[in-house]
C-alpha positions in Angstrom: 158.6 -34.4 171.7 160.4 -31.5 170.9 159.6 -29.4 173.9 161.3 -32.4 175.8 164.4 -32.5 174.1 164.6 -29.0 174.2 164.5 -28.9 177.7 166.9 -31.7 178.3 169.4 -29.8 176.2 169.0 -27.0 178.3 169.3 -29.2 181.8 172.8 -30.2 180.3 174.2 -27.1 179.0 173.2 -25.4 182.5 175.1 -28.1 184.2 178.1 -28.1 182.0 178.2 -24.4 182.2 178.1 -24.6 186.0 180.6 -27.0 186.3 183.1 -24.9 184.0 182.5 -21.9 186.5 183.6 -23.8 189.5 186.3 -25.1 187.4 187.7 -22.0 186.4 187.3 -20.1 189.9 189.0 -23.2 192.1 191.8 -22.8 189.2 192.0 -18.9 189.3 192.1 -19.7 193.8 195.1 -22.2 193.2 197.3 -19.9 190.9 196.8 -16.7 193.2 197.8 -19.2 196.0 201.1 -19.9 194.2 201.4 -16.5 193.3 201.1 -15.2 196.5 203.9 -18.2 198.0 206.2 -17.4 195.2 205.9 -13.4 195.8 206.6 -14.4 199.7 209.7 -16.2 198.3 211.0 -13.7 196.4 210.9 -10.8 199.2 212.7 -13.2 201.4 215.6 -14.2 198.9 215.7 -10.0 198.3 215.9 -9.3 201.8 218.8 -11.8 202.7 220.8 -10.4 199.8 222.0 -13.7 199.2 221.0 -14.1 195.6 222.5 -10.4 194.8 226.3 -12.1 196.2 225.5 -15.1 194.3 225.4 -13.2 191.2 228.4 -11.5 192.1 230.5 -14.8 192.8 229.2 -16.2 189.5 230.4 -13.2 187.8 233.5 -13.3 189.1 234.1 -16.9 188.5 233.2 -16.8 184.7 235.3 -13.7 184.4 238.6 -15.3 185.8 240.9 -15.9 183.3 242.2 -19.1 184.7 238.8 -20.0 184.5 237.8 -19.0 180.6 241.8 -20.9 180.5 240.8 -24.2 182.0 237.5 -24.4 179.7 239.4 -23.6 176.7 242.2 -26.8 177.5 239.0 -28.6 178.1 237.9 -28.1 175.0 240.6 -29.0 173.3 240.9 -32.3 175.5 237.8 -33.6 173.9 238.8 -34.0 170.2 241.7 -35.7 171.1 239.9 -38.0 173.2 237.3 -38.9 170.4 240.2 -39.4 168.1 241.9 -41.8 170.7 238.7 -44.0 170.7 238.5 -44.0 166.9 241.9 -45.4 167.0 241.3 -48.0 169.4 238.6 -49.2 167.0 240.5 -49.7 164.5 
């Protein structure tokens, strides 16, 4: 009986190992395809110069004194809105 149990376990283990190998290979193929797709997209964006232009535009907006002033005013408006709602609840 011990021989049959050993052979059965060997068959089960080898089947599981083969299944894992197939899974690992298919997973690596998918990730390679995704990597190639992302590299192509990045190369396209870098060639167009669109990304660099967007970053420059965002830097100009964020460093603009008027933008910073609007943000500070917005921060001041928020607490007054909260205190107004507290007054209406009382």
